[in-house]
C-alpha positions in Angstrom: 1.0 -12.5 13.4 -0.5 -13.5 10.1 -2.9 -11.4 8.2 -5.3 -13.7 6.3 -8.4 -11.7 5.5 -7.1 -8.2 4.7 -6.6 -5.3 7.1 -9.6 -6.0 9.4 -9.0 -9.7 10.3 -6.0 -11.8 11.4 -5.2 -15.2 12.6 -2.8 -15.6 15.5 -1.3 -18.7 17.0 -0.6 -18.9 20.8 2.3 -20.7 22.4 0.4 -24.0 22.5 -0.3 -23.8 18.7 -4.0 -22.9 19.0 -5.2 -20.6 16.3 -7.5 -17.7 17.0 -9.3 -15.5 14.4 -9.6 -11.9 15.5 -11.2 -8.8 14.1 -9.1 -5.7 14.5 -11.4 -2.8 15.6 -8.6 -0.2 16.0 -4.9 0.2 15.8 -3.1 2.9 17.8 0.4 4.2 18.0 1.3 5.4 21.5 4.7 6.1 23.1 6.5 4.5 20.2 4.5 1.2 20.4 1.6 -0.2 18.4 -1.6 -1.4 20.1 -4.6 -3.3 18.7 -8.1 -3.5 19.9 -9.5 -6.9 18.9 -12.5 -9.1 19.3 -13.0 -12.8 18.3 -13.9 -12.9 14.6 -17.6 -13.3 13.9 -18.8 -12.2 17.3 -19.5 -8.5 16.6 -23.3 -9.1 17.0 -23.0 -10.6 20.5 -24.4 -8.6 23.4 -21.5 -9.1 25.8 -18.6 -8.4 23.5 -15.2 -8.3 25.2 -12.6 -6.1 23.5 -9.0 -7.2 24.1 -6.1 -4.7 23.8 -2.9 -6.3 22.7 0.6 -4.7 22.3 2.7 -5.5 19.2 6.3 -6.2 20.1 9.3 -7.6 18.2 10.8 -10.9 19.3 13.6 -12.4 17.3 12.8 -9.9 14.5 9.2 -11.1 14.3 6.1 -9.0 15.4 4.1 -10.7 18.2 1.1 -9.7 20.1 1.1 -9.8 23.9 -1.1 -8.8 26.8 -0.4 -5.4 28.5 0.7 -6.2 32.0 1.2 -2.6 33.3 -2.2 -1.3 34.6 -1.4 2.3 33.9 -0.3 1.6 30.3 -3.4 -0.5 29.8 -5.7 2.2 31.1 -4.0 4.9 29.0 -4.2 2.9 25.8 -7.8 1.8 26.6 -8.9 5.4 27.1 -7.3 6.5 23.8 -8.7 3.6 21.8 -12.3 4.0 23.2 -12.1 7.8 22.4 -11.1 6.9 18.9 -13.8 4.2 18.5 -16.5 6.5 19.8 -15.3 9.3 17.6 -15.7 7.0 14.6 -19.3 6.1 15.7 -20.2 9.8 16.0 -18.8 10.5 12.5 -21.0 7.8 11.0 -24.2 9.3 12.4 
């Protein structure tokens, strides 16, 4: 995981070597793990925006982002992140 643009943007590389630029919407600590809600960079104005939730884990001493495979874990993290994002929106009004 390489942070190129500051705290809100990052570039990640998948196992095939393809680079993806992501915007980090939220970071959450839950049950001792770190989770990130991300969208593809530059697509925040799109109507059908899909938010991805990734889990940060260490592999060989390096942090990597991976998909959450456990449905209960994913739902719990999704609910917490959405609550946090909506709370931020309400604070801005």
